[in-house]
C-alpha positions as CSV (number, residue, x, y, z in Angstrom):
1,M,0.0,0.0,0.2
2,S,1.7,3.6,-1.1
3,S,2.3,6.4,1.7
4,R,-0.4,8.1,-0.1
5,I,-3.1,5.7,0.2
6,K,-2.0,4.8,3.9
7,A,-2.7,8.6,4.6
8,V,-6.0,9.1,2.6
9,A,-7.3,5.8,4.7
10,S,-5.8,7.3,8.2
11,L,-7.7,10.8,7.4
12,I,-11.0,8.7,6.3
13,A,-10.7,6.4,9.9
14,A,-10.5,9.7,11.9
15,M,-13.0,11.2,10.4
16,V,-15.5,8.3,11.2
17,L,-14.3,8.4,14.9
18,V,-15.0,12.3,14.9
19,G,-18.5,11.8,13.6
20,S,-19.4,9.0,15.8
21,S,-18.0,11.0,18.7
22,V,-21.2,13.1,18.1
23,A,-23.8,10.4,19.0
24,V,-21.6,8.9,21.5
25,G,-21.4,11.9,23.6
26,R,-24.6,13.4,23.2
27,S,-25.7,9.6,24.7
28,M,-22.7,10.1,27.7
29,T,-23.4,13.6,28.8
30,A,-27.0,12.3,29.3
31,A,-25.9,10.2,31.8
32,L,-22.6,11.7,32.8
33,P,-21.6,15.4,34.1
34,L,-19.6,17.0,31.2
35,S,-16.3,17.8,33.2
36,F,-16.3,14.2,34.6
37,A,-16.5,12.5,31.2
38,S,-13.9,15.0,29.8
39,L,-11.5,14.2,32.6
40,A,-11.8,10.7,32.5
41,R,-11.7,10.7,28.6
42,F,-8.1,12.6,28.4
43,V,-6.7,10.6,31.4
44,L,-7.7,7.0,29.6
45,A,-6.2,8.7,26.5
46,S,-3.1,9.8,28.5
47,L,-2.7,6.7,30.3
48,V,-1.8,5.0,26.9
49,L,-0.6,7.4,24.9
50,V,2.3,8.4,27.4
51,P,4.1,4.7,27.6
52,L,3.2,4.1,24.1
53,V,5.2,7.6,23.3
54,V,8.0,6.7,25.5
55,V,8.4,3.1,23.9
56,V,8.0,3.9,20.3
57,E,10.3,7.3,20.5
58,G,12.7,6.1,23.1
59,R,11.8,9.2,25.6
60,F,9.4,11.5,26.9
61,P,9.0,13.9,24.1
62,R,10.3,17.5,25.3
63,V,9.3,20.5,23.9
64,S,10.5,24.7,24.0
65,R,8.8,26.9,26.0
66,R,7.3,28.3,22.7
67,T,5.9,25.5,21.5
68,F,4.8,24.3,25.0
69,Y,2.7,27.5,25.0
70,A,1.6,27.2,21.7
71,L,0.3,23.4,22.5
72,L,-1.1,25.3,25.5
73,A,-3.2,27.4,23.4
74,Q,-4.3,24.4,21.1
75,A,-5.1,22.7,24.2
76,A,-7.2,25.4,25.8
77,C,-9.4,25.7,22.3
78,G,-9.2,22.7,20.7
79,S,-9.7,20.3,23.8
80,F,-11.7,22.7,26.6
81,A,-13.5,25.0,25.0
82,F,-14.1,22.8,21.8
83,T,-14.9,19.9,24.3
84,A,-17.3,21.9,26.4
85,C,-19.3,23.7,23.8
86,L,-19.8,20.5,21.6
87,L,-21.0,18.3,24.5
88,S,-22.9,21.3,26.2
89,G,-24.7,22.0,22.9
90,L,-25.4,18.1,22.7
91,K,-27.8,18.2,25.5
92,L,-30.0,20.8,23.6
93,T,-29.7,19.5,20.3
94,G,-29.9,16.1,18.3
95,A,-26.9,14.2,17.5
96,A,-27.5,14.6,13.5
97,S,-27.6,18.2,13.6
98,A,-25.0,18.4,15.6
99,G,-22.9,16.5,13.3
100,V,-23.9,18.2,10.5
101,T,-22.9,21.4,12.2
102,A,-19.5,20.3,13.3
103,A,-18.6,19.3,9.9
104,A,-18.4,22.7,8.8
105,T,-15.0,23.4,10.4
106,P,-13.2,23.7,6.7
107,A,-15.4,26.5,5.9
108,V,-14.6,28.3,9.0
109,V,-10.6,27.4,9.0
110,T,-11.2,29.3,5.5
111,L,-12.7,32.3,6.6
112,L,-10.5,32.4,9.8
113,G,-7.5,32.2,7.7
114,A,-9.1,35.2,5.7
115,I,-9.3,37.3,8.8
116,C,-6.2,36.7,10.6
117,F,-3.8,35.7,8.2
118,K,-5.2,38.0,5.0
119,E,-5.5,34.7,3.0
120,I,-8.1,36.0,0.0
121,P,-10.5,32.9,-0.6
122,G,-10.8,32.4,-4.2
123,R,-14.4,32.2,-5.9
124,L,-14.4,27.8,-5.4
125,A,-13.8,28.6,-1.4
126,L,-16.6,31.3,-1.6
127,A,-18.9,29.2,-3.2
128,G,-17.7,26.3,-0.1
129,I,-18.7,28.9,2.5
130,G,-21.8,30.0,1.2
131,C,-22.7,26.4,0.5
132,V,-21.9,25.5,4.1
133,T,-23.9,28.4,5.3
134,A,-27.0,27.5,3.4
135,G,-26.6,23.7,4.9
136,L,-26.5,25.3,8.6
137,A,-29.4,27.8,7.9
138,V,-31.4,24.5,6.7
139,L,-30.6,23.0,10.2
140,G,-31.6,26.0,11.9
141,L,-35.5,26.0,10.4
142,A,-37.6,25.9,13.4
143,S,-40.1,23.3,11.5
144,G,-40.2,21.1,8.7
145,G,-39.0,17.9,10.2
146,P,-38.7,15.7,13.1
147,V,-36.9,18.2,15.5
148,I,-34.9,16.8,18.5
149,G,-33.5,18.0,21.8
150,P,-35.3,20.9,24.2
151,A,-33.5,23.8,22.6
152,P,-32.3,23.0,19.0
153,F,-31.3,26.5,17.6
154,W,-29.1,27.1,20.8
155,G,-27.8,23.7,20.6
156,N,-26.6,23.7,17.5
157,A,-25.2,27.7,17.9
158,L,-23.2,26.0,20.8
159,V,-21.8,23.3,18.3
160,L,-21.0,26.1,15.7
161,L,-18.9,27.7,18.5
162,A,-17.2,24.8,18.8
163,V,-16.5,24.6,15.6
164,C,-15.0,27.9,15.7
165,F,-12.6,26.9,18.4
166,E,-11.9,23.6,16.9
167,A,-10.6,26.6,13.5
168,V,-8.3,28.6,16.0
169,F,-7.0,25.1,17.5
170,L,-6.1,24.1,13.4
171,L,-4.6,27.5,12.5
172,L,-2.5,27.7,15.9
173,R,-0.9,24.3,14.4
174,R,1.2,27.1,12.1
175,T,2.9,28.7,15.1
176,V,4.8,25.0,16.6
177,R,8.0,24.9,14.3
178,E,9.5,21.9,16.0
179,P,8.5,18.7,14.3
180,L,6.6,16.3,16.5
181,S,5.3,12.7,15.6
182,P,1.5,12.2,15.4
183,L,2.0,9.8,18.6
184,A,3.6,12.9,20.7
185,A,1.2,15.4,19.1
186,A,-1.5,13.7,20.5
187,M,-0.2,12.8,23.7
188,W,0.5,16.4,24.6
189,V,-2.9,17.3,23.4
190,S,-4.5,15.0,25.7
191,L,-2.4,15.4,28.7
192,L,-3.1,19.5,28.7
193,G,-6.7,18.4,27.8
194,G,-7.0,16.5,31.0
195,L,-5.6,19.6,32.7
196,F,-8.0,21.8,31.9
197,F,-10.7,19.7,33.2
198,L,-9.0,18.5,36.1
199,V,-10.5,20.8,38.9
200,P,-13.9,20.7,37.5
201,G,-14.1,17.1,36.8
202,V,-12.8,16.2,40.4
203,C,-15.4,18.7,41.7
204,E,-17.8,16.6,39.7
205,A,-16.6,13.4,40.7
206,L,-17.3,13.8,44.5
207,T,-20.5,14.5,44.2
208,L,-20.9,11.3,41.8
209,D,-22.1,8.0,43.2
210,L,-19.4,5.8,41.0
211,G,-20.8,2.4,41.6
212,H,-23.9,3.6,40.3
213,I,-22.8,4.5,36.7
214,P,-24.8,2.7,34.2
215,P,-22.2,0.4,31.9
216,R,-23.1,1.7,28.5
217,A,-21.9,4.9,30.1
218,V,-18.6,3.6,31.0
219,G,-18.2,2.0,27.9
220,E,-18.9,5.6,26.0
221,V,-16.2,7.1,28.1
222,V,-13.6,4.1,27.1
223,Y,-14.4,4.9,23.6
224,Y,-14.5,8.7,23.8
225,G,-11.0,8.6,25.4
226,L,-9.6,5.8,23.5
227,G,-11.0,5.7,20.2
228,V,-12.1,9.6,19.7
229,T,-8.9,11.3,21.7
230,A,-6.4,8.6,21.2
231,A,-7.0,6.8,17.7
232,A,-8.3,9.7,16.0
233,Y,-5.7,12.5,16.9
234,M,-2.9,9.9,15.9
235,F,-4.5,9.1,12.4
236,W,-5.3,13.0,11.6
237,F,-2.0,14.2,12.8
238,Y,-0.4,11.3,10.4
239,G,-2.7,11.7,7.4
240,V,-2.7,15.4,7.0
241,V,0.9,16.3,6.8
242,R,1.3,13.9,4.0
243,V,-1.6,15.0,1.7
244,D,-2.6,18.0,0.3
245,A,-5.1,20.6,1.6
246,A,-7.7,19.4,-1.0
247,T,-7.6,15.9,-0.3
248,A,-7.9,16.7,3.7
249,G,-10.9,19.0,2.7
250,V,-12.4,15.7,0.7
251,A,-11.9,13.4,3.8
252,C,-14.0,15.9,5.9
253,G,-16.8,15.3,4.1
254,V,-16.8,11.7,5.7
255,M,-17.8,13.2,9.2
256,P,-21.1,14.1,8.7
257,V,-22.0,11.0,6.6
258,A,-20.7,9.4,9.7
259,A,-22.4,11.2,11.9
260,L,-25.7,10.9,10.6
261,A,-25.3,6.9,10.4
262,C,-24.5,6.9,14.0
263,A,-27.3,9.0,15.2
264,A,-29.7,6.7,13.4
265,L,-27.7,3.6,14.9
266,W,-26.5,4.7,18.3
267,C,-29.0,7.4,19.6
268,G,-31.9,5.8,17.2
269,E,-32.5,9.3,15.7
270,T,-34.9,9.9,12.9
271,I,-33.2,11.6,10.3
272,G,-35.3,14.1,8.4
273,W,-35.2,16.1,5.3
274,R,-33.6,19.2,7.3
275,E,-30.7,16.9,8.4
276,M,-30.2,15.5,4.6
277,A,-30.5,19.0,2.9
278,G,-27.7,20.4,5.6
279,C,-25.7,17.7,4.9
280,A,-26.0,18.2,1.4
281,G,-25.2,21.8,1.7
282,V,-22.1,20.9,3.6
283,L,-20.8,18.2,2.0
284,A,-21.1,20.5,-1.4
285,G,-19.1,23.3,0.2
286,I,-16.3,20.8,1.6
287,L,-15.6,19.9,-2.3
288,C,-15.8,23.5,-3.2
289,L,-13.3,23.9,-0.5
290,A,-11.1,21.3,-1.8
291,G,-11.2,22.1,-5.4
292,G,-10.4,25.4,-4.6
293,A,-7.2,24.2,-2.0
294,R,-6.0,22.0,-5.4
295,K,-6.2,24.9,-7.9
296,K,-4.3,27.3,-5.3
297,N,-1.6,24.1,-4.8
298,G,-1.2,23.7,-8.5
299,A,-0.7,27.2,-9.2
300,V,2.2,27.3,-6.4
301,R,3.9,24.2,-8.0
302,D,3.7,26.1,-11.3
303,S,5.4,29.1,-10.2
304,H,8.1,27.2,-8.5
305,P,9.7,24.7,-11.0
């Protein structure tokens, strides 16, 4: 199997795991407090990743102070704020709607890149942002399909805020100059993510009867920690540095499809026309963004013989 095929397979695996995390997260937070579940997730991931990194790389990967601060900022946005907003939103809206909303990440990254780094998007990128916006607008409709959750509008708004934090997390990656292996990067994100949830997570644990936690919730925490956190981070960090931006963008299209499937299978949700139309808009947007990235990369190659 070629290196490119492995990288694409790795990205797809990461997006399937991330898509499934929305449905699993909705079920998990229905049974467990948010901070406790998040702390348990990062602790489990760290318990696996730290010894694995030491065995594979022969040492604990140290980083410079500048890189540590960049990783800390990434963890604050991508682990703490993203998780808090996503899981809070999942208490208010359905997993299917939340999964489609969360798939808007490439469009938000493009938009923030234009604002923060003066990267003017081309026509295809603007069309992609428009398609994603239209898809999210469909999800915001108050009627016309099955509505799941006590406050779907505000739930989806929180998920969209989580997407913004995730986009900042991805853009902050540019400030990390030291080479980090996918395994080491996943380890650092897990360790620092657990640090942010330590105090609120311990406080919630003190109020819980740990002996009466449902077995299903325990399994969901384990899946979230080992699958969504450890494995998904490693798959994504491995693949994203081995393919062009267009390919990574297309791989992101797997995420809303996986989210819809898992919402139906794991949460028993009925997928209505709003979710399907929203998913179609987001997928069209991702394809436009990927086409714009491919065109840009081709222009760069042509200008540098």
